[in-house]
N, C-alpha and C positions, 0 to 999 in steps of 0.2 A: 504494500500500500504506500503510495507516495505521501511524503510529509505535506500537510496542508496548513499548518499553523505558522504564524509569525513568531519570531523570537520572544516578543512581549507576551505571547500567549502560551508558550511552552509550559509555563508553570501550571496552567489549567489542566494539563494532561499527564505530565511526567514527574511532578515533584513528589509523587507518592513514594518514591525511593526512600525519602527520609521522613515523610509525614507520618505522624502518629497522633493519637488523641492526646491533647495537652493535659487532660486529667489523669492520664496513665503514664507510668514510667516506662521508657523503652526497655525492652528485654535485651540483656547482654547476650550476644551470640559470639561464640569463639570462631574466629575466622583464620583460616590458614593463608598466610601471605608470604610463603617461602619462595615462590617462583616469580619470575618476571611477568609471566602471563597473568598470574593471580593478582599481582600488584597493579597491573594495567587495568584489568577488569574492575577491581575495587576502586581505583582512582577515577575511572569514568563514572561509575555510579555515585561515588562520594562527591565529586565535583558538581555533578548535576543536582544531587540532593541538596548540597549546601547552597548552591546558587538559587534553586527554586524555593527553598524555605523562606527566602526573603519575599517572594511574591505572595505566598499565602499569608504572611504576616501583614503585608501591605493591604491585601484585600480585606482582612479583618479590621485593620485600623481605619479603612475607608467605610466600614459599616456593613460589609457583605458577610453573610453567613456561609461558611465553607464546610461541606460535608467530607471530612477526611476519608471516611470509609469508602465512599463512592469514588473518590480520587484514586485510592489504592486499587479498587476494583477495576476502574477504567484503565489504569496503567497495566495491571495484570492481564486484562483482556486484550489490550493492545499488543503486549508481548506474545500472547497466544494466538493473535490474529483471529480473535473471536468477538469482535466488537458488537455491542447490542444496538448501536445506532449506526446509520450509514455515514459515509464520509461527508456527503452533502449536508446531512442533518447536523453533524458536529461542526462543520465549517460555519453554518448559519448561527449556531448557538455561540460559538467562540467569537465570531465577529460582533455579535450583539453584546456579549459580555465585555469585549474589548472597548466598545463604545461607551458602555456604562461606566467602566473603570476610568476611561479618559475624561468623561463628563464629571465624574466624582472628583478626580484629581484637580480638574480646572476649578470646580466650585470651592474645593478646599484651599487651593492656592489663592483664589480671589478673597476668600474670607480671611486668610492669614495676612494678605497684603493690606487689607483694610484695618485689621487689628494692629499691624506694624505701624501704620500712620498714627493711629491714636496713641499707642504706647510710646512712640518716638516723640510725639508732641509733648506728652506729659513729662517724659524724661528730660527733654530739653528745658522745659519750664522749671522743673525742680533743680536741675543742675545750674541753670542761669542764676539762681538765687544764692548759690553757695559762695562763700568768701574766697577770693582769689581767682574766680572764673571771669574771663572777659569774653564778650560776644561781639563779633565783628559785624559789619553792615550786611554781609552775605548770610549771616546766621551761624557761622562757624563759631564754636566755643573752644577756648583753650585755657589751660592752667599751667603756669611755669612751675615745674617740679624742681628744676635745677637750672640756674642761669649759666649762659656761656659767654665767651669772649670773642672779639674779632668780628670780621665781616659776616654778612648774611648772604645766603644764596639768592640768585635771580632765578626766574622760572626756567630759563634756558640752560642753567648749570646742571651738572651731574652731581648728585649727592650720595654719600655713603651713610647709611643709617642702621641702627638696631631698632626693632619695633615689635610690638605685640598688639594684635587687633582682636576685639571681642564685640559681640552683640551686647545690647543693653542689659540682657539678663546674665551677663558674665561668660557666656559660651565663647570660648576661644576658637577663631577660625583661621588664624595665621600668626606665625611668630618666627622672626629671624633668630631669636634666642634658641628656640628648639632645634632649628636647622643647624645651629652651631657656627654660623657665619653671617656677617652683616649683608644687607642688600645695597645694591648700587644701581642707580637709574637716573635718566634725565628727569628733572622735576616737572617738566611740562608734559610728561607722558603718563601721568598717574591721575587718580580721581581729583576733581577740582579742590576738594577739601584739603588734600595733601599739598597740592601745588600752592594754595594760598597759605596754609598753616606753616609749612616748613620754611617758607620765606621769612617768617617772623623770628626764626631761630638763628642763634650764633653757634659756631662750632663748640661742642662740649655741652650744649644745653640739652635738657630733657623736658619735653612738654607732654601734657595730656590733652588730646583733642577729642571733642565730641562733634561728630560730623553728621549733619542732617542728611536724610536720604537724597535730597536734590543735589547735594554736593558729593555724594558717594555713587551708588549704582542705580539710584532711582527705582524705576519699576522693574528693573532686570533682576531675575532670580538666578544667582550664580551657582546654586546647589548648596553651598555652605553658608551663603548669605541670602536670606529670603528677600523678596521684593519689598521695597519701601522701608528698608531697615536703616535706622540711625546707628552709626558705628562709633566705637570708642577705641582710640589708639593711644598708646604710650610710645613716644618716639625720642630716640637719642640721635642727634646730629654729630657724626664722627668726622666727616671731612667734606670739602667742597672742591670740585674740579670746575673751574670757570670755563664757560663755553668758548670764549675767545682763545684760552690756552689750549683747549682741545683742538680747535680749528687750526691753530698755529702748528701744533705738533703733527697733525695730519699733513699739513702743507709741507713741513720740513721733510717728511718721508718721501715725498714725490720728487 
């Protein structure tokens, strides 16, 4: 039988490999994995099961009831080539379910985006009232955690920084500290809140920025950063490479 499901729908037919009733503890089965062929077969099943377990979890989080016993039965029948529904019937059912899942995802994303706007607005208002916090004309908020010395970068300059970025609930989505090395980039090629904020800093300074969504990623959902998110960054400015110096260096190489 030819495969008829899309990758996004494989979960609906094959994640029975690892699915089991959540109320029951999985039964430990001794598995012989002494040969390469055994390891290959187990790895195929294990990787599919682990991947597809995420799909069933998402369905339930979206509010869909999932009958694990029928999933397992369908998987077994598929292996035995004794399906109780025709290929055409299953294709129709799966296409319909795929649409329902996508509609539910879209509705949930829209709801989350609306909540992010309200939560961000309140967070900005509360933060604005704190001692030591300055709000610029654009709405960017900053607090000087440590003052620096010397010149400040221009938007065209390349800066070297250490930073940590979180959502307003404290969830960390990025950190140069965790990567173990500072980041280096042209200041005019990042989000507007960064371009504006880092220009306020001198080398050696450490600032805390609260960046409204319109100065960050706006309505774009990056995966780790939901749409309309207000972002919080702690940034240390380590060094500045002036744009004209970089241009001069490139010209000297030619």
